[in-house]
C-alpha angles and dihedrals in degrees: 000000000000091000090050091050092049092049091049093051091049094050091051091050095242095124132030118261119254091263091058101043097094092080095047098058114117097244126123107249120227090206120074113260110237124229139179116001093001091054089050092051093049091046089066086074094050095112096058093033093057091042087060092046092246137130135269098192097077135046095246112061088238141357109300098244117152091255093049093046090051091050091050090050088054092051091051092048098043099042104027107020087237116151102143141034089259091054089051092051090051092052092048090049090051092054094043094049096051112305114185093326092075094066093035092055092045090055093042094052098047118123116274094246092053091048092051090049091054093048090049092050091051097045091118090058108063093182093056091047090051092051091047091053091045090054092047094049095045093047091052089058100042107018113185090002091066113128094003086119092051095047099040097042086057090045090057090045090054089052090052092049090045090055091046094058095039101255089118132032117230091257092050091049094050091046088060098036099055097056089048091049090050090051091053094046093049093048098056141034101221148009086258091063091048091052092049092048092049093052092047090049091051091052090050091048099052133005091188095052091045091054091045100048109000094114092054090054092046090051091053092050090049090052091048090052099051114020114101092220094051114118088230089060095044098047117061114229093230095054111142107253103217113153 
């Protein structure tokens, strides 16, 4: 009965989903809770943050306990090959200079005849044809803004992780985060568009990861879109982003 009640409350948006509960616990945080423009900037990372069971109300994804810092170091190492401040700078430079959006936009903007030729050549590979059509459709909607949400949301997440493990000071993290947040805000018209762009970027990045955990990410985006206590519902898209 209790499980049924909990599921009902979650589906109606009255309570946060399990992946978002970390920030609702009644514990006094050691990190400063962000508000206003800082809260907006951090909320751009909500999809991945909630997927990891972390928080979007502080700069660090979680309290910087030794165990949490070690776990964050592992994430940086396993997923980004980042073990030092220099490694972090290189990853941030990669995302800022083009990231995955460079190749995506090149494929999305190709002439129609060239696109049809590629689809024809890949007709024996339905997955490649699907991705090609996904790229084409998404690029038609967002043009040169395609995958800015995917690349820069991860850029901001890297800054949060970098602060968590001590590669960046809080000031250094915010100095990087706010320009990235401005770039995201200027590229899209709503949180919905950001969520769509992130999911498309993830599909483009990895077929295997999309098959493994794509539904979990889609569920998080759906919750962010509709739940009254979602940060995407509480923070207006057009909020002025003054540090």
